[in-house]
C-alpha angles and dihedrals in degrees: 000000000000115000119231118238091251091053090050091053091050092049091048092052091048091052091049092050092046089052091050092048090050091050090051092050093048095046104035091123091053093049091049090048091052090052091048090053094059111129096015120129128190120258091190122048094204093240110059144014092248110150093026136090134187126244135176126015137010103281115129131232125198139161115248128168093341094313137104106236119200120191131188116258138166124305133018132342112307129214135196102209133196115244088222128072120227132197116177113016151131113236123195128183144147125232140180133190112229090177113016116246139135116280141150149192114246120209134176083012134150142200121241111241096223098055109001092247111164115230137171142068116358128186103216128240103194120168092172123108087263087071101197096152108150094028118120125243127183101230116222092351129055102358123219115018099167116014119179093230099146103014103106095174091056092045090056095048099083120086110214092191101040148037119301130198116218126193121189120186121188116175118160108313096338118097122186133173137189132192116200089341095308116123112240118162126024118165147125123253129147103180090114124022098178140015148118128321113223141176111226130211107191120222115256146103097291144000137132124185134176129206129195142166092033110178138157140201106214111214098178117243145276118252131214105239124189117238089185116057094209095240111053139022093244109149092028135081132201128237115195144281124057125025134268126205140162114242128168094343096313138100106241122200122192134173134167123236088245091067109095096186125085112243116223138187105199133189116242091223131061128233132204112177109017150128118230124191126191137168114218141181113202110197103160136004137007120302138164148193108241120203135175084017133149128211111250107187093225130108092280090051099207142045127207144058121347126190103212122247115184134148093225115021149010095025109171096015122133122240127178111211113215088006135060096340107213110025095166118010113180122218120248088249092056093046089056089059095062112015123083112200120218097016139076114288130191122229124189125186120192118192119178118164106311095337120098131181129180125199131190115195090342096308119116106242101171138010135184125190121199090348120185094220129110118306099196138036148099133309117235141175115223139216109192116230123239098032141079106269133197118156134150132203132192138169097029107182144150131218111242133177115264126209116298120236111275093012 
């Protein structure tokens, strides 16, 4: 039977649509990958080192067959650094070890003024039997932040003899990494919120590594924002007892031993996910930085989490008032590692979802993962009742998202 022209057109359209559907089915991964790549821009043009500069030792970097090739040379660790600074971002790249050797990808990193030494967060490239590729190390500063000690899946992810895809995500205080799609690091740390990206060649006898397809999605950056204006107590309110005053650029809290009530200086607003940073000088008595707390109306005045402030012990521990009491109580030996008596100290509290991390002078003093405690509440400074109190606070600020590029 001879088909009519209209029938032929219908059959042709059906064949076209069937072909398109087949193409979609066969290439779903590619289509998903294309969607995942939205907003990414290349950091490496495949032909030159434009936008990058070298720092540190004598390793060499060259462009070869669309890759950046780094090779061990004399001297210290060497870094190929971006000219541009990045804050919040997702970084993707592929890498391969031609000659196995230790390496890493720096991010939110900096160069020391006196000698140009690169320091900061490093996502590890580790072909050794230890197999910590994807863990995070603080280069030339604090050492290991997230080793892969007991994560067997992450340890198996890296291919010593082939190409590897790395993903590094840094948004506010949360840092996450993946190697070949396997989750590796996931932790909170707000020591640096922006900095350089760099490709490291570790010092040693041998090592050659190549990187390609380096691209980034720039998500802007978070900004430290004061919640104390330095002059008044606007935005805060006082719960008795004790007294609060502003002296020489600091909030000063005092209370006599005869006062049974806890004195509190409380924010008017509540916070859920946040990072708060304060500098404090504890001269006498027990104090604390409350967060995700609620006013209670009793003698204590407030219920919730407290990061411990004390001139002698427990600094940086976590206590839950009207709850579990001590959640994390550090040992005296640990406190000596991070607390400096008689001088100003810095405390940072990161709270994201049900994860909490406390830092004193950059050292992690307490950490909770998937904790059942409160997820929203106020920030407060405490004067403990029943003891002689003298404590000072300055530079009280929170980390908030800034505008995104193109917004």
